[in-house]
N, CA, C and O atoms as a GROMACS GRO file, in nm:
protein
  460
    1MET      N    1  17.050  11.305  12.895
    1MET     CA    2  17.000  11.209  12.951
    1MET      C    3  16.937  11.112  12.869
    1MET      O    4  16.872  11.151  12.772
    2LEU      N    5  16.948  10.978  12.900
    2LEU     CA    6  16.910  10.879  12.813
    2LEU      C    7  16.752  10.866  12.822
    2LEU      O    8  16.691  10.855  12.929
    3ASN      N    9  16.690  10.868  12.686
    3ASN     CA   10  16.538  10.863  12.676
    3ASN      C   11  16.513  10.714  12.649
    3ASN      O   12  16.548  10.660  12.544
    4ASP      N   13  16.452  10.650  12.745
    4ASP     CA   14  16.419  10.507  12.749
    4ASP      C   15  16.341  10.465  12.617
    4ASP      O   16  16.379  10.374  12.544
    5SER      N   17  16.234  10.539  12.595
    5SER     CA   18  16.145  10.501  12.492
    5SER      C   19  16.217  10.512  12.351
    5SER      O   20  16.187  10.429  12.264
    6ARG      N   21  16.294  10.593  12.330
    6ARG     CA   22  16.383  10.608  12.211
    6ARG      C   23  16.484  10.481  12.198
    6ARG      O   24  16.507  10.425  12.091
    7LEU      N   25  16.534  10.450  12.310
    7LEU     CA   26  16.617  10.328  12.310
    7LEU      C   27  16.536  10.212  12.264
    7LEU      O   28  16.569  10.143  12.168
    8TYR      N   29  16.427  10.192  12.338
    8TYR     CA   30  16.360  10.067  12.302
    8TYR      C   31  16.307  10.060  12.146
    8TYR      O   32  16.309   9.958  12.078
    9VAL      N   33  16.262  10.182  12.106
    9VAL     CA   34  16.209  10.189  11.976
    9VAL      C   35  16.341  10.164  11.872
    9VAL      O   36  16.323  10.081  11.782
   10LEU      N   37  16.443  10.218  11.879
   10LEU     CA   38  16.547  10.195  11.790
   10LEU      C   39  16.596  10.048  11.811
   10LEU      O   40  16.626   9.981  11.712
   11LEU      N   41  16.606   9.995  11.939
   11LEU     CA   42  16.654   9.852  11.947
   11LEU      C   43  16.550   9.765  11.883
   11LEU      O   44  16.588   9.668  11.818
   12GLY      N   45  16.429   9.789  11.894
   12GLY     CA   46  16.329   9.716  11.818
   12GLY      C   47  16.335   9.713  11.675
   12GLY      O   48  16.331   9.610  11.607
   13ALA      N   49  16.345   9.839  11.628
   13ALA     CA   50  16.381   9.846  11.471
   13ALA      C   51  16.515   9.770  11.426
   13ALA      O   52  16.518   9.710  11.318
   14LYS      N   53  16.608   9.774  11.499
   14LYS     CA   54  16.731   9.695  11.475
   14LYS      C   55  16.695   9.545  11.469
   14LYS      O   56  16.731   9.470  11.378
   15ILE      N   57  16.623   9.510  11.574
   15ILE     CA   58  16.582   9.358  11.581
   15ILE      C   59  16.507   9.321  11.451
   15ILE      O   60  16.534   9.220  11.386
   16LYS      N   61  16.417   9.405  11.421
   16LYS     CA   62  16.326   9.388  11.309
   16LYS      C   63  16.405   9.368  11.183
   16LYS      O   64  16.385   9.275  11.105
   17ALA      N   65  16.491   9.457  11.167
   17ALA     CA   66  16.583   9.463  11.041
   17ALA      C   67  16.671   9.340  11.036
   17ALA      O   68  16.693   9.286  10.928
   18ALA      N   69  16.726   9.292  11.155
   18ALA     CA   70  16.797   9.164  11.146
   18ALA      C   71  16.712   9.048  11.124
   18ALA      O   72  16.762   8.950  11.068
   19ARG      N   73  16.588   9.045  11.161
   19ARG     CA   74  16.499   8.933  11.146
   19ARG      C   75  16.451   8.927  10.997
   19ARG      O   76  16.431   8.819  10.941
   20GLU      N   77  16.435   9.042  10.939
   20GLU     CA   78  16.381   9.041  10.804
   20GLU      C   79  16.500   9.044  10.691
   20GLU      O   80  16.483   9.002  10.577
   21HIS      N   81  16.614   9.094  10.736
   21HIS     CA   82  16.726   9.095  10.644
   21HIS      C   83  16.863   9.040  10.690
   21HIS      O   84  16.965   9.061  10.624
   22GLY      N   85  16.862   8.974  10.800
   22GLY     CA   86  16.983   8.932  10.852
   22GLY      C   87  17.052   8.822  10.789
   22GLY      O   88  17.010   8.777  10.682
   23PRO      N   89  17.169   8.768  10.856
   23PRO     CA   90  17.244   8.659  10.796
   23PRO      C   91  17.165   8.527  10.759
   23PRO      O   92  17.199   8.461  10.661
   24LYS      N   93  17.068   8.492  10.832
   24LYS     CA   94  16.981   8.390  10.815
   24LYS      C   95  16.864   8.409  10.729
   24LYS      O   96  16.770   8.329  10.723
   25GLY      N   97  16.874   8.526  10.658
   25GLY     CA   98  16.755   8.561  10.572
   25GLY      C   99  16.628   8.606  10.642
   25GLY      O  100  16.636   8.636  10.761
   26ARG      N  101  16.503   8.613  10.576
   26ARG     CA  102  16.386   8.649  10.629
   26ARG      C  103  16.336   8.549  10.730
   26ARG      O  104  16.322   8.432  10.693
   27MET      N  105  16.309   8.583  10.846
   27MET     CA  106  16.250   8.491  10.950
   27MET      C  107  16.118   8.563  10.990
   27MET      O  108  16.102   8.684  10.980
   28THR      N  109  16.029   8.478  11.036
   28THR     CA  110  15.903   8.533  11.062
   28THR      C  111  15.900   8.569  11.230
   28THR      O  112  15.977   8.514  11.309
   29GLN      N  113  15.817   8.652  11.263
   29GLN     CA  114  15.814   8.680  11.409
   29GLN      C  115  15.771   8.547  11.486
   29GLN      O  116  15.815   8.536  11.600
   30ALA      N  117  15.703   8.461  11.445
   30ALA     CA  118  15.671   8.334  11.503
   30ALA      C  119  15.791   8.238  11.523
   30ALA      O  120  15.812   8.170  11.623
   31ASP      N  121  15.869   8.244  11.404
   31ASP     CA  122  15.984   8.158  11.411
   31ASP      C  123  16.085   8.207  11.522
   31ASP      O  124  16.137   8.127  11.600
   32LEU      N  125  16.109   8.330  11.523
   32LEU     CA  126  16.204   8.396  11.609
   32LEU      C  127  16.149   8.369  11.764
   32LEU      O  128  16.225   8.340  11.856
   33ALA      N  129  16.009   8.383  11.776
   33ALA     CA  130  15.946   8.363  11.909
   33ALA      C  131  15.987   8.230  11.965
   33ALA      O  132  16.035   8.209  12.076
   34ALA      N  133  15.958   8.137  11.863
   34ALA     CA  134  15.982   7.986  11.900
   34ALA      C  135  16.125   7.967  11.944
   34ALA      O  136  16.149   7.901  12.045
   35LEU      N  137  16.228   8.028  11.869
   35LEU     CA  138  16.354   8.001  11.896
   35LEU      C  139  16.408   8.062  12.030
   35LEU      O  140  16.506   8.015  12.088
   36VAL      N  141  16.335   8.169  12.076
   36VAL     CA  142  16.380   8.230  12.199
   36VAL      C  143  16.297   8.214  12.317
   36VAL      O  144  16.327   8.270  12.422
   37GLY      N  145  16.182   8.130  12.304
   37GLY     CA  146  16.099   8.100  12.400
   37GLY      C  147  16.000   8.214  12.436
   37GLY      O  148  15.957   8.226  12.551
   38LEU      N  149  15.965   8.298  12.331
   38LEU     CA  150  15.859   8.397  12.379
   38LEU      C  151  15.726   8.370  12.284
   38LEU      O  152  15.718   8.279  12.200
   39GLU      N  153  15.640   8.452  12.309
   39GLU     CA  154  15.508   8.457  12.218
   39GLU      C  155  15.546   8.550  12.101
   39GLU      O  156  15.631   8.639  12.109
   40ARG      N  157  15.467   8.519  11.986
   40ARG     CA  158  15.490   8.603  11.874
   40ARG      C  159  15.460   8.753  11.905
   40ARG      O  160  15.528   8.848  11.862
   41THR      N  161  15.348   8.763  11.987
   41THR     CA  162  15.319   8.905  12.024
   41THR      C  163  15.413   8.983  12.104
   41THR      O  164  15.413   9.106  12.105
   42SER      N  165  15.504   8.902  12.180
   42SER     CA  166  15.616   8.962  12.264
   42SER      C  167  15.710   9.029  12.149
   42SER      O  168  15.751   9.145  12.158
   43ILE      N  169  15.738   8.948  12.048
   43ILE     CA  170  15.840   8.976  11.933
   43ILE      C  171  15.788   9.116  11.878
   43ILE      O  172  15.858   9.217  11.869
   44THR      N  173  15.640   9.104  11.839
   44THR     CA  174  15.586   9.220  11.789
   44THR      C  175  15.595   9.338  11.872
   44THR      O  176  15.617   9.447  11.819
   45ASN      N  177  15.580   9.327  11.996
   45ASN     CA  178  15.588   9.447  12.094
   45ASN      C  179  15.732   9.485  12.104
   45ASN      O  180  15.758   9.605  12.105
   46ILE      N  181  15.835   9.393  12.113
   46ILE     CA  182  15.972   9.434  12.115
   46ILE      C  183  16.004   9.512  11.998
   46ILE      O  184  16.062   9.619  12.015
   47GLU      N  185  15.972   9.469  11.870
   47GLU     CA  186  16.009   9.539  11.746
   47GLU      C  187  15.952   9.680  11.764
   47GLU      O  188  16.017   9.779  11.729
   48LYS      N  189  15.836   9.689  11.817
   48LYS     CA  190  15.765   9.829  11.819
   48LYS      C  191  15.823   9.904  11.922
   48LYS      O  192  15.788  10.021  11.926
   49GLY      N  193  15.905   9.864  12.007
   49GLY     CA  194  15.962   9.932  12.118
   49GLY      C  195  15.875   9.951  12.241
   49GLY      O  196  15.911  10.028  12.330
   50THR      N  197  15.764   9.885  12.251
   50THR     CA  198  15.673   9.884  12.348
   50THR      C  199  15.682   9.788  12.468
   50THR      O  200  15.617   9.797  12.572
   51GLN      N  201  15.772   9.697  12.436
   51GLN     CA  202  15.792   9.603  12.542
   51GLN      C  203  15.969   9.600  12.564
   51GLN      O  204  16.054   9.580  12.477
   52LYS      N  205  15.986   9.621  12.685
   52LYS     CA  206  16.127   9.613  12.732
   52LYS      C  207  16.177   9.488  12.739
   52LYS      O  208  16.104   9.398  12.780
   53LEU      N  209  16.304   9.464  12.704
   53LEU     CA  210  16.329   9.317  12.709
   53LEU      C  211  16.457   9.306  12.803
   53LEU      O  212  16.540   9.397  12.810
   54PRO      N  213  16.467   9.188  12.875
   54PRO     CA  214  16.581   9.167  12.967
   54PRO      C  215  16.707   9.133  12.882
   54PRO      O  216  16.700   9.093  12.766
   55LEU      N  217  16.815   9.153  12.946
   55LEU     CA  218  16.940   9.125  12.862
   55LEU      C  219  16.952   8.997  12.820
   55LEU      O  220  16.999   8.980  12.708
   56HIS      N  221  16.918   8.894  12.890
   56HIS     CA  222  16.927   8.763  12.847
   56HIS      C  223  16.839   8.722  12.728
   56HIS      O  224  16.869   8.635  12.646
   57VAL      N  225  16.731   8.792  12.729
   57VAL     CA  226  16.651   8.771  12.606
   57VAL      C  227  16.712   8.850  12.481
   57VAL      O  228  16.694   8.802  12.369
   58LEU      N  229  16.782   8.967  12.496
   58LEU     CA  230  16.833   9.016  12.391
   58LEU      C  231  16.950   8.918  12.340
   58LEU      O  232  16.961   8.891  12.220
   59PHE      N  233  17.024   8.873  12.424
   59PHE     CA  234  17.127   8.791  12.381
   59PHE      C  235  17.068   8.651  12.310
   59PHE      O  236  17.126   8.599  12.215
   60ARG      N  237  16.963   8.605  12.359
   60ARG     CA  238  16.890   8.488  12.290
   60ARG      C  239  16.844   8.530  12.145
   60ARG      O  240  16.860   8.453  12.050
   61ILE      N  241  16.786   8.654  12.132
   61ILE     CA  242  16.742   8.702  12.007
   61ILE      C  243  16.852   8.717  11.916
   61ILE      O  244  16.838   8.677  11.800
   62CYS      N  245  16.972   8.775  11.958
   62CYS     CA  246  17.088   8.787  11.876
   62CYS      C  247  17.142   8.656  11.831
   62CYS      O  248  17.174   8.635  11.714
   63GLU      N  249  17.150   8.577  11.916
   63GLU     CA  250  17.198   8.429  11.889
   63GLU      C  251  17.109   8.372  11.780
   63GLU      O  252  17.161   8.325  11.680
   64ALA      N  253  16.978   8.374  11.794
   64ALA     CA  254  16.892   8.314  11.687
   64ALA      C  255  16.906   8.378  11.567
   64ALA      O  256  16.902   8.310  11.464
   65LEU      N  257  16.924   8.517  11.561
   65LEU     CA  258  16.948   8.597  11.432
   65LEU      C  259  17.085   8.580  11.378
   65LEU      O  260  17.116   8.619  11.266
   66SER      N  261  17.171   8.520  11.465
   66SER     CA  262  17.318   8.520  11.411
   66SER      C  263  17.375   8.661  11.404
   66SER      O  264  17.450   8.690  11.311
   67VAL      N  265  17.347   8.741  11.488
   67VAL     CA  266  17.415   8.874  11.488
   67VAL      C  267  17.473   8.918  11.616
   67VAL      O  268  17.440   8.856  11.717
   68SER      N  269  17.550   9.008  11.624
   68SER     CA  270  17.615   9.046  11.751
   68SER      C  271  17.541   9.143  11.834
   68SER      O  272  17.477   9.230  11.775
   69VAL      N  273  17.540   9.140  11.949
   69VAL     CA  274  17.466   9.224  12.052
   69VAL      C  275  17.513   9.374  12.001
   69VAL      O  276  17.434   9.465  11.980
   70LEU      N  277  17.631   9.380  11.987
   70LEU     CA  278  17.685   9.505  11.947
   70LEU      C  279  17.633   9.569  11.826
   70LEU      O  280  17.636   9.692  11.813
   71ASP      N  281  17.583   9.482  11.730
   71ASP     CA  282  17.536   9.532  11.608
   71ASP      C  283  17.380   9.578  11.633
   71ASP      O  284  17.326   9.656  11.554
   72ILE      N  285  17.325   9.535  11.722
   72ILE     CA  286  17.180   9.552  11.756
   72ILE      C  287  17.158   9.661  11.844
   72ILE      O  288  17.056   9.728  11.828
   73LEU      N  289  17.253   9.696  11.951
   73LEU     CA  290  17.232   9.802  12.039
   73LEU      C  291  17.253   9.928  11.974
   73LEU      O  292  17.357   9.939  11.909
   74PRO      N  293  17.174  10.025  11.979
   74PRO     CA  294  17.181  10.160  11.920
   74PRO      C  295  17.310  10.232  11.995
   74PRO      O  296  17.346  10.208  12.110
   75THR      N  297  17.365  10.318  11.913
   75THR     CA  298  17.476  10.386  11.946
   75THR      C  299  17.426  10.523  12.011
   75THR      O  300  17.314  10.564  11.984
   76PRO      N  301  17.506  10.591  12.094
   76PRO     CA  302  17.465  10.722  12.140
   76PRO      C  303  17.426  10.820  12.034
   76PRO      O  304  17.328  10.891  12.050
   77ILE      N  305  17.499  10.826  11.927
   77ILE     CA  306  17.469  10.901  11.817
   77ILE      C  307  17.344  10.866  11.752
   77ILE      O  308  17.264  10.957  11.730
   78GLU      N  309  17.315  10.740  11.716
   78GLU     CA  310  17.173  10.700  11.667
   78GLU      C  311  17.070  10.734  11.773
   78GLU      O  312  16.958  10.761  11.730
   79LEU      N  313  17.088  10.736  11.908
   79LEU     CA  314  16.985  10.766  12.002
   79LEU      C  315  16.950  10.919  11.984
   79LEU      O  316  16.836  10.963  11.995
   80SER      N  317  17.056  10.993  11.955
   80SER     CA  318  17.020  11.137  11.955
   80SER      C  319  16.983  11.191  11.826
   80SER      O  320  16.938  11.305  11.814
   81THR      N  321  17.003  11.109  11.726
   81THR     CA  322  16.985  11.175  11.587
   81THR      C  323  16.879  11.105  11.502
   81THR      O  324  16.843  11.163  11.399
   82ALA      N  325  16.823  10.980  11.537
   82ALA     CA  326  16.735  10.905  11.465
   82ALA      C  327  16.588  10.966  11.443
   82ALA      O  328  16.532  11.020  11.539
   83ASN      N  329  16.540  10.960  11.348
   83ASN     CA  330  16.410  11.016  11.321
   83ASN      C  331  16.313  10.892  11.347
   83ASN      O  332  16.298  10.804  11.262
   84LEU      N  333  16.249  10.894  11.469
   84LEU     CA  334  16.150  10.778  11.501
   84LEU      C  335  16.038  10.780  11.399
   84LEU      O  336  15.993  10.672  11.364
   85ASP      N  337  15.992  10.886  11.350
   85ASP     CA  338  15.887  10.869  11.247
   85ASP      C  339  15.917  10.788  11.131
   85ASP      O  340  15.824  10.732  11.073
   86GLU      N  341  16.035  10.774  11.092
   86GLU     CA  342  16.077  10.703  10.990
   86GLU      C  343  16.063  10.535  11.016
   86GLU      O  344  16.044  10.448  10.931
   87LEU      N  345  16.079  10.521  11.156
   87LEU     CA  346  16.077  10.377  11.194
   87LEU      C  347  15.945  10.328  11.193
   87LEU      O  348  15.928  10.206  11.186
   88SER      N  349  15.837  10.416  11.200
   88SER     CA  350  15.712  10.352  11.232
   88SER      C  351  15.643  10.337  11.108
   88SER      O  352  15.630  10.432  11.032
   89ASP      N  353  15.591  10.207  11.079
   89ASP     CA  354  15.511  10.184  10.953
   89ASP      C  355  15.387  10.234  10.952
   89ASP      O  356  15.322  10.228  11.057
   90THR      N  357  15.333  10.290  10.845
   90THR     CA  358  15.214  10.337  10.837
   90THR      C  359  15.144  10.277  10.716
   90THR      O  360  15.053  10.338  10.660
   91THR      N  361  15.188  10.153  10.673
   91THR     CA  362  15.126  10.066  10.560
   91THR      C  363  15.127   9.934  10.613
   91THR      O  364  15.202   9.898  10.704
   92VAL      N  365  15.038   9.855  10.550
   92VAL     CA  366  15.022   9.709  10.561
   92VAL      C  367  15.041   9.673  10.433
   92VAL      O  368  14.989   9.734  10.340
   93GLU      N  369  15.134   9.546  10.415
   93GLU     CA  370  15.146   9.492  10.277
   93GLU      C  371  15.039   9.385  10.262
   93GLU      O  372  15.017   9.304  10.352
   94PHE      N  373  14.976   9.387  10.154
   94PHE     CA  374  14.867   9.294  10.137
   94PHE      C  375  14.878   9.250   9.984
   94PHE      O  376  14.877   9.340   9.900
   95ASN      N  377  14.888   9.127   9.944
   95ASN     CA  378  14.880   9.088   9.808
   95ASN      C  379  14.986   9.167   9.731
   95ASN      O  380  14.966   9.200   9.614
   96GLY      N  381  15.104   9.199   9.800
   96GLY     CA  382  15.202   9.270   9.724
   96GLY      C  383  15.194   9.411   9.705
   96GLY      O  384  15.276   9.475   9.639
   97GLN      N  385  15.092   9.460   9.765
   97GLN     CA  386  15.071   9.606   9.755
   97GLN      C  387  15.080   9.665   9.910
   97GLN      O  388  15.037   9.601  10.006
   98ALA      N  389  15.136   9.782   9.921
   98ALA     CA  390  15.142   9.857  10.035
   98ALA      C  391  15.012   9.931  10.066
   98ALA      O  392  14.983  10.021   9.987
   99ILE      N  393  14.935   9.908  10.160
   99ILE     CA  394  14.812   9.965  10.188
   99ILE      C  395  14.820  10.062  10.308
   99ILE      O  396  14.858  10.017  10.416
  100PRO      N  397  14.782  10.203  10.295
  100PRO     CA  398  14.781  10.278  10.408
  100PRO      C  399  14.699  10.236  10.532
  100PRO      O  400  14.583  10.199  10.512
  101ALA      N  401  14.744  10.237  10.648
  101ALA     CA  402  14.662  10.180  10.754
  101ALA      C  403  14.688  10.269  10.880
  101ALA      O  404  14.803  10.311  10.889
  102THR      N  405  14.610  10.302  10.969
  102THR     CA  406  14.626  10.352  11.101
  102THR      C  407  14.703  10.277  11.184
  102THR      O  408  14.698  10.156  11.164
  103PRO      N  409  14.783  10.321  11.285
  103PRO     CA  410  14.835  10.238  11.377
  103PRO      C  411  14.752  10.127  11.433
  103PRO      O  412  14.790  10.011  11.445
  104LEU      N  413  14.621  10.179  11.470
  104LEU     CA  414  14.528  10.084  11.546
  104LEU      C  415  14.500   9.955  11.453
  104LEU      O  416  14.498   9.837  11.488
  105VAL      N  417  14.476  10.012  11.318
  105VAL     CA  418  14.437   9.898  11.227
  105VAL      C  419  14.548   9.810  11.208
  105VAL      O  420  14.532   9.688  11.206
  106LYS      N  421  14.661   9.863  11.193
  106LYS     CA  422  14.782   9.778  11.163
  106LYS      C  423  14.798   9.677  11.289
  106LYS      O  424  14.820   9.557  11.271
  107GLN      N  425  14.786   9.734  11.414
  107GLN     CA  426  14.792   9.650  11.523
  107GLN      C  427  14.693   9.535  11.545
  107GLN      O  428  14.716   9.428  11.601
  108ALA      N  429  14.576   9.579  11.488
  108ALA     CA  430  14.463   9.476  11.488
  108ALA      C  431  14.503   9.355  11.396
  108ALA      O  432  14.495   9.237  11.431
  109LEU      N  433  14.553   9.402  11.260
  109LEU     CA  434  14.580   9.298  11.170
  109LEU      C  435  14.708   9.222  11.222
  109LEU      O  436  14.714   9.101  11.195
  110GLU      N  437  14.803   9.274  11.287
  110GLU     CA  438  14.912   9.204  11.330
  110GLU      C  439  14.884   9.105  11.436
  110GLU      O  440  14.952   9.003  11.449
  111SER      N  441  14.774   9.140  11.518
  111SER     CA  442  14.739   9.040  11.612
  111SER      C  443  14.667   8.918  11.556
  111SER      O  444  14.664   8.811  11.616
  112ILE      N  445  14.606   8.939  11.432
  112ILE     CA  446  14.537   8.822  11.379
  112ILE      C  447  14.627   8.730  11.283
  112ILE      O  448  14.620   8.608  11.271
  113ILE      N  449  14.716   8.824  11.216
  113ILE     CA  450  14.802   8.734  11.116
  113ILE      C  451  14.943   8.754  11.153
  113ILE      O  452  14.975   8.843  11.231
  114ASP      N  453  15.030   8.673  11.099
  114ASP     CA  454  15.191   8.705  11.126
  114ASP      C  455  15.238   8.784  11.030
  114ASP      O  456  15.249   8.740  10.916
  115ILE      N  457  15.276   8.920  11.063
  115ILE     CA  458  15.334   9.002  10.977
  115ILE      C  459  15.485   9.012  10.997
  115ILE      O  460  15.552   9.085  10.923
   0.00000   0.00000   0.00000
């Protein structure tokens, strides 16, 4: 049976990877949000897998990132084998250094600055 939360976490991780390393180069969450008509916090939540996104928004995101929807959607094998712990960040980059942070601290910093 499909695990919805795994699906959205993997989908978010793929969107984040495409935003940071895709064909258009690095794009901020704010830039992507402006292109697709969302708030930056919505992009943050989509990338974390905590916000479900409608199909039309997925298509807008893929268009803005110049990637195929098929490249962003997780495969059934990825859904069954991905280690979700590897997808969750436990550090915050500051001044070129990775600093350990709890998820709550990271969330608070992300709400203040554009990471």
